[in-house]
N, C-alpha and C positions, 0 to 999 in steps of 0.2 A: 582468396580460402583456398590455401595448399592442397590436392588433393586427395583425393581420402578422406579429408575432414567438411564437418556443420559447423555451424554457427549459430549458436542459444542465441537472444537480444533479449536483457531485460529492459522494457519500457513498456515504466506509465506517468502518468500526471495525475493526480487524483487530492480531493481533500481528505483528513483521518477525522473523525472525530472530534467532535468539542475533551478538551479537554475533566472536563465537570463539570454535571448537572441541571440541570436549566427548574429555576424554580421562581415560585409568586411573591411580587413584594404583599405586606404586608398597606395594610389604607390610610398608615399614616406613613407612610414611605411615599405612598402615591402623591397623598394631601399637599408636601413637601418639593416635590417635581413641579416642572415648569407644564398647562395642561400639554404643549405638544409634545410635553418627553413622559408622558404617560403611557409607558405599557405594560403591564400587568409581567411579563413572565419575562422574565430578564436570561440569558443564557455566555456561556463564559466566551469571549471569541477568541481565544487562541486554541488552536486542531492541534490535532496529537500526532506526530512524528511515525512516520510507519515504519515498521522493520522488516527485512526481510531474508529468508535462513532460504537457499538453494545448494541442495544435494542430488548428486550422480552419479548413482551406480550404490550408494550410500554412504559416497566421500565428501564432504563439504566439497563447494566449489563456489560459493560467495555468500558472506555473511555480510548484513549494513543494515546502514539506518538515511532512511531520507526524510528533510525539516522538515518544514514547515517552511510556506516561503513569506513576505510580508514583513514590516516593522512591528506589527500584533499577536507575527505569526499564525496567521489565520486564511491563508492560502492554498493553492496544491503541492505537496508534493511528489516532488521532480527526479526521476532517475532515469538514466538512460547506460550500461553496461552490456557488452560481450564477451562472448564465452568460444573460443574456436574448441572445437570438442571432434574425438576419432568421429566416421562414421560409424554405422550401426546400431545395435539396438539397445538402450541404455534406460534405467530404473533412474527420471525425474521426481524432483522432489520439493513440493514450492509449499514457504509455510510466511505468511502475514499477520501482521500486527498493527491493523493500522486506531487502536485504540487503549489506551495510557489508563483507562480503567480498570480492563483485563490482562491479567498477569500469562497467559497464555499466548496463540496463534490464534486468531480469532477469520482464517482463513485459509485454507492447508487445502494441499491439490498435487496428487498422486501419482504417476502415470506411467508404466510401457509403450517406449517406444520406437520404434523405427526409425532414425537418422539416414535421408539418403546423402552421399558424397555432394557434397555443395548445398544443398537443402538449410535453410536459415527456418530458425522455429525464434517463433515472437510469446515470450511471455510479459503477458498483463494483466493488469489486478481494475473490474471495471463493476462496480459494485449493481450499476442496474442489470447487468449479466449474470447475475451472479456469483462472484468473486473473482477467484483467480482464473482463468483462462488461457491457455496454447492457442496460436494460432499458424 
């Protein structure tokens, strides 16, 4: 990192929400299946891509989409990006959407932070820890 600069890293690997709703099979559907395949509830395997928007001091820093991995698009979406920014006070706004059934962003975090020279700020998405967090 150059003197007087800080680093923001966007780094996550997580699964988006299923692209559709789960549903219950009818008794007729269950009867047609082999006994070992008779699961009453079926859900789509495919996962939603994760959309990401990052703004620094109101100006766009990054817009992107992390597609789910796997042949059936049922794996994790992974992204890693680095942004070198001037050290100092910044308003960092991060918006993510991990559910194609929701039209707007369902994870949002905005925070005013002072980044020191050579400081590294990591932006991550952890649903088990409440969504977007800065570390």
